[in-house]
Structure formats: structure tokens, C-alpha cells
N, C-alpha and C positions, 0 to 999 in steps of 0.2 A: 552382249555384255563385257567388259573387260575390266578387272579388279586389280587394282594398283596396289602392287605388296611389297613389303619390304621385309629383309632378315638380320635381326639385331644379334649380333654372333656370327660370322658367317664363314670365321676361319679353321671352323675345326673341322672334326669328320660329317658328322651332322647336318651342319652349316653346308657344307658343299654340297652332299647330297640333295638339300633342300635347293640348292643353285640348279643342280641338274635336272631337277626334276620341275622347276617353275620356269626355265629358260625355254624348256619345249610345250608348256602346258598351253592351249590356245586361248584361255581366258585369261592370263595372267600377263601385265605388266611391270618386271621387275624394276621396282624404281630404287632402292639403295641398297644397299648390305654393307654391314658394321664390321668395324674392328679398331681397337683402341692401340694396337701394336702396330697395325701394318696400314693405318688410315693413309692414304693416299697413292697406295702401289694397286697396281692390277689384280682382281681376282685371282687369275689364271697363274700367280705368284704361290699361291699354296693348292689352287686346283687345278693342273694342267692339263687335265683331263677336257677342258671346258675351252680351250685353244679352238679359236674361230666361232666361237656360239657366245661366249661371253660380252663379244663387243669391246668397248673402251670404259667396263665397268668397272670401276674402283671401290677399295674399300672408302668409306669414310666414317669418323667418329661419330656415337651416337649422340654426340650435343648435337651434331649438324641434322639427327631426322626430322623430317616434315612430317605432315599427316599422311595419313593412307586410308586404305580400306583396310586392310587388313597386316597383322603384324604377325612374324615367326618369330619366336624367342627361343635361341639355341645357345644360351648362358648357360655358366657354371652354376651348378646348386647354387643356392640361394639369393642369386642376384637377382631374378626376376623379381623375385617375392619382397624385395627390399625397394624396386623402383615400381612396382605394378600399377600403382597413381600416376606416372609420368607415361608409361607406356599407354592406359588404357583414355589419357588424354589425346593421344596421336592417332589413334584407330576405333573405329567401333568394335572390331572384330580382331581377336589374340588366336593365336594357337600358341602354347608354351611348351617345348619339347624338354624342359628339365623336371624334373621330381617334385618343384615347389609346392603344385597345387592337384598333386594325384590323389592326396587323400582328404576325406572330406570330415575328419574328426581331427580336433586339434590336439588332443590327448595322444591319439596316435600317432601322431607327424613328431610329438615331443617324445615320445617312445621309441620311434625305430629313427629318428635323427636326432635325439639327443640335445634339441635346444628349442626354446619356444617359436613357434611359426613368426615371421618378421609382419604377417599381414593376415591375423585368422579370419577377419570380417570376410575376405575375400575366398576363400575354402567353399563355400556353399554357391558361389557366383560360378566356378567352374565346372563342365561336365567331362569327365573320364574319356579321353577319348580313343577308345579302342569299337569302330563301330560295329563290330560284332556281339557287343553286349549294348551299346548305349546310341543306336541308330536313330531313334525316333527322337531321342533326347537333341543330339547333335544336329538335327535337321532345323533347330532353333536357338540353336547356344548362340552367343556371343563370346563366350569364353572357354577355351575347350584346353584340358592339360594333356600333356604327353603322356606316353605310355613306358615303363622299364621292358626292357627288349626281353629281360629274362623271364617277369611277370608276362607278358605276352605270349610267348612260347609256353609257358605254363597253365595259363588262362584258356589258351585255346586246344590244349592237350584234354584239359580237365572238364572242358565246358557241355560235352554232348553227354556227360556221365552224369555231370549237376542237373543237367535238365530231365533227362530221364529217368532220374532218383535211383541211379545205381551205386551213388556212393553211401557207402556206411558210416553213417557219423559218429558211429562208437568206436570207429578202427582212425590208424593214421593213415593220411595219404603221406607219402613220401615223392618229392618230386627232386631229379637229379638234373642239372643242366650244365649241358659242356660248351664252352664260348670260346668265340675266336678273339686276338688280340686288339682289334678293332675297337672292342667293348669297353677298354681302358683310357680310350680319349686319343687327340692328336699329341698334347702333350707328353714329354718321355718324363719315364723314372727309372728308380735302381731296378725294379723288377719288368719293367718292358724294353730295356736295354736289348737288343738283338742276341748276344751271346748267351745271357740270360734267359731268355725265353723263348729263345728256339730248343724247339721238340720237347718240351713240358708237356707236361701231363699232371698240372699243379691245384691242388684242392685249396681254392684262396678264399672260399668262404663256406665251410661246410657246416655252418650254423649261422643264426642272426642276419641272413642279409636282408635288406631292407624292403626288396621286391617282396617278401613275403607277404606285407601289408599289403600290397596291390591284390594278391590272389585272396587275402580273407574278405578284403572289401566286395572285391568283384563278384565272388560267388559264393560268399556266406561261409565258408571254412575255416573251422576254428581249428583245425586236429592237420591242418599242411606245415608239413616241414620241408624249406628249400636248401639244397647244397647245392653249391654253383664250382665249377672245373674248369679252369684253361687248358685247352690243347693248342697241337698244332695249326691253327686254321687264322687268316686274318679275318674273314667275314663269316659271323654263321652263328647260330643257336640251336642246339637239339636239348629240348626238352623229354625227360622219360619218366613219366610218374606212373606209380605203383598204385593201384585201389585196390578195393575188397567190396564186391557189393553185399548190400544187407540179404541176400537170397541168392541160391544158384542162378546162374545167367547163360544163355546160350550165345555160339557167335551169330545167330541170326539175330536176336534181340541187340547185341552191339551194333550190328550193320543198322539197324533200324535205327539207333539212339543218334550214330554217328550222322546217316543220311538225313533223318530230319534234322539236325542241327546245321549242317552244310549244303546241302544240295542248292540252296539258292544263294549262298554266300559266294561272289563276285572274285574274291582273292582265298579262301580255302579250298583246298584239293586234298578229295580222299586218297593216300596212297597204300595200298596193302595189295601190294601183286604176289602171286603164287610162285614166279623164278626170275630170274635176272639178278644183275647186281644192284639197281633199285627195286629193289622189294618194300622198302619201307621210307619213311620219310630222310631225307640226306640236305644238309642245309647248304653241301658245297655247289648242288645245280642252281640254286636260289640266288646265287649270288647277284645283285644288284637289281633285283625282282621285289614286288608287292607281294609276293605269293608266302600263304603257310600251308605246306603239306602236313596230314595229321593220317596218322594210321593206329594200329591196334595190335594187341595180342591177347589169348586169352589162356591160363594156364589152369585147364578144365579140374585139375587135380586138385589144388588149392585152391581154386574161383579167383585167385587173381589176376585182375587186369592190367595189361601194360598201356598206357598211352601215349604216346610219342607225337613232338610237334617239332617241326625244322621252319625255323627261319632266316631270312639275312637281318642281323639285328640293327643293320643301321638304316634299312628299308620298312619293312613292316614292324621291326621292333622300335622305328624311330621316324625318318622323315618322311616314309613311304605313307605310312598309316594316318600323319600329320596335314600330308597332302590328300590323303583320300577323306580325313575329315572337314578340309578346308571345302570340297566338292560338296558334300553332304549341308555345309554352313550357308552356303554360297548358293545352292541351287543347281549346281551343276550336275551332268550323268555323275555318279561316283566313281566310275572306273575311270574318268578323264586324266590321261597324261599319265596311265600307269599299268598300261595292259601289256606291256612288256613282258617275255619272260626271262629267265636267268639264260645262264651263259654255260655250253658243255662241250667240251671239255673246260676245266680252268684250272 
């Protein structure tokens, strides 16, 4: 079976990763890639790493989109929701990589995004696109939302503890996520200008980050507090979650919880070594891969559990997970086109 696939909004970083993955996918024919600004130019004008692989593929205007089997939407926030009826008429399946359909509740969307949702009737039709949480629903889904990269790292750090009942609902859960500059997207700004961005450890969202809503929705946590810090890194996100269990817990119990959650997950690796430079999850060695590395530490004196997850924000936090969802939606082997490891050194 060959799937005819197009990408709407292919010139950004997530669009570029979708291109890279789909050009090598054995069951995909890449039909069209849109960019209003670059229509008529080769996709390698913005993604030079694809030279020799993209052939004569050029950007086209979205107004020239033809029907296909599946559409990936990699548009700026708000655009997919405003045009969802148009896109749904072109493809029987859609994976939207933006935040437009991540939240199921219209009131929650209004609270976290500060506006009415442009297409509230569509919210319930989308499945949240994190396979580790929604695998069964994804197998029969026609419409799938993207995932927030910070929310993905936090969700995967916390999921084993939530499933094992090791999160005290009466106490706060605090998650600090350190992120690379690619999270800001391909469009430059004052804060992303190299002399301003280079070398920083900048807390740009100590409170109120929108991805908090995804963690609350996915894990049922009402007392989770998320902070985001920019660090000297291009790709990568590292979530460090601080949790207290409702009763004293041992390391053996924690190992049991993490292994129960992730032993059979194809893209989650447990990392907790006794020695070496990479004893705990590290985003640097995941660059370009769809893997998430998860580890933990226990402060036996206080009962604090520190759960850590590292990902490539453009891959497991965006395009990689989107292709993983496509594989599930279309009946392909879930790992198809995604099994390569990260690079070392980088």
C-alpha cells in the first residue's frame, strides 16, 4: 500500500522534518508541499539537507492543493482551525502539528489561548497524537492533533508515576523544561537573534505556559506547575519533574513502575546508569531521532521523586510523533521510517 501524502506549510522546521521523514518512508508518495512565500521554489531552498533526495519537488500555493490520502498541517497557530473544513475536503485523514486541536474542551482552549476557538465543533473529532497515551484511539482515527514538545517531555516523565499511583494528589507537581532555540520556530525575532540568544539560560515562561493544559488533560493532574527555560542548544527538550508519592516508596517500586509503563514502548528508553557521562537522559544524543529517554532519581530522606525525560523537540516533540501517528492510523508498522538513532558526538 502506498499513501499519497501532502504537507501544508513545509518551509518551517517541523515541515522540514516531516519532509525528511516522508521522503524516506517506504509506504509514502510525497505529492505536494505548500508555502505561500516560497511557491515555485525548490524545497531544498529552505531544507538544504535534502539535496539529492527531494528531486524536483517544489513548494506550491495551498490554493493549488489536490486531493490526497493524508494531509500533514504544519501551519502557524490558529490557521489550521480557521481552514479545517477546507482541508478536510481534500483528505480523509489529517495530522495537524499545531496547537489548534490539542485540547478537547472549548473553555480550556479559551483560558489558555486567550480567544474563542475558531472551529469548536471539531475539537472532539481529533485524537491527541501521543501514541504512548492514545495508541488504541489512533488506530481508528481520521483526525489527529499534534503534541506540544514541552508537554510531551513532561507527560512521558510523569506517565509511569501516574499509572502506578505514585503521585500524591494533595501535593504540587513541579516540572522544569529546558529547551533549545528551534522551539521558537524558523522565523527570527529580537530574542532569537544570535547575539541575544547565544549563551543564554533564559526563563521565558516561568508560569502560565500553554502546554500545561496538555499535561492536565492527558494525565488528569490539576496541581501541575510548568516552567520553561531556554538554554544553549538548537534541538532538544529536557523535562525534570519533581513529585511526591502518597506513601514512602522504594527504588525497586519505581523500577517496577517505569518498566511496566515503557518496556514495550518502541520509542521510549529507560536510562539510569551507575557511571559514565550519560547516566541520565540527555537531549544532545537524541538529535534527529524519535526516541525519548526517561530516567529517575529518588531522594529517600524526603520522599521526592525526580523524573526526567529527554527528547528532540522537532522529532518526538513534533514531526517524528506525527509520522508515528500516521503509521498507526494507516495500519503500517508503528516504527516504519523512524528507527534510526540519534548522533554522537554532535
